[in-house]
C-alpha positions, 0 to 999 in steps of 0.5 A: 499500500503507497500513500499519494496525495492530490495537488492544487490542481486536483492531480493525484500521482500513481506511485511508480511500482503500481505503474510498472506493474499495470503497464501504464504510462502518459497517456493511458486512459483510465475510467473513474467510479466513485462511491462514498468515500472510494475512488476505483481507477480502471485501465481501459485497453488500448487497441493496436493499430491492427484492430483499428484498421480491422474495425475501420475496415469493418466500419467502411464496408457497412457504410457500403452496404447501406448506401448500395441498399439506399440506391447510392454508388461510389461515383455519387460519393465522388461528386461535388 
């Protein structure tokens, strides 16, 4: 167990040994849950470039299908 103190700007330092244990660094995103006098930080997973590309490709294919179902073509999208 470690102790930490909040700064005047509301910032709290996560001790180095905990940061190392959780493999977190600058830019890591957390969700914050509070209940009464308890605060929980939950590290959110950061997707890899491959995962992001796969998801974006999937979204593009779904969007294309929706547009085609409504009668749009790629030429319609390129028209200004």
